[in-house]
N, C-alpha and C positions, 0 to 999 in steps of 0.2 A: 289376365291378358292374354293368354293362349287363345282363348275363345275367340278374340276381337282380331287377331292373327289371322286365325282361319277363317273368319268371317271376311277380312279384306282380300284374303287370297282367293275364296270363291268368287268373290265379285270381280276380282280382276280377270279370272279366267270366263267369267260369264261375258258372252259377245251381246253389245246394244246393237240395237237396229234403230233405224231411222223411224220417226212417227209413231214410235211406242209398238211396232211391229213384233209380234213374238216370233222365235225361232221357228217355230210350226208353219206360221203365216208366211216366213221368207220361203221355208221349203215350197208350199202352197203357189206362192206368187212367182219362183223360178220356174214352176212347172206349166204355171199360166202363160209365163212368159216363152215357154217352147213351144205354145201352141197346143198344149194338152185339153183333153174335154176334163169336166167334172169326172164323168166315170172313169176315165183313163188315170187320173191323179188319185182316187179312191182307191183303185186297184194297185198302184205304184207305191202309195204309202201306207196300204192296210187300213183305211179306214172306211167309214161310210160314205157314201155321195152327198148324203145330207150336211155330213161334218164337213166336206169339201166345202159345199154351197156356204155354211155359216162362215168358213175360213175366208171364201172369197168375198162375202158381204162385208167382213170386218176389215179386210184389206182395202176395199173401195172407200169404207166410211174412214177409216183411219188415214190413208193417203188422199183423199179428196178427189181421188179418179171417177170418171162416170162410167168407165166401162173397161171390159179386160184389156181391150189395146191399150188404153191409157196406163193403165195396170204395167203392162208389158214394157211400155216405154220408161215409166216411173222406175221400174226395177233395172233397166238400163243403166238409166240417169243416177241412178242411186249407187251404182257398183253393186248391185245385189246378184247380178247374173253378168257373164263374160259378153 
């Protein structure tokens, strides 16, 4: 029983994001919405530029956005950025 309670508590603390976005994708999306380049995002998050490219590609695919501008608008409308 204790294991089930721990699992429920962990699930309750884990945020859920629209369209199956991961927490890292939301972080990248917020920086895209702020107008940052892939290189700047990579530097900010201490990841490779290729990883940023993959995250942006996943974001566009999951949200159905055609480009970074649409993704920024999506982020704002979804309440993912102020």
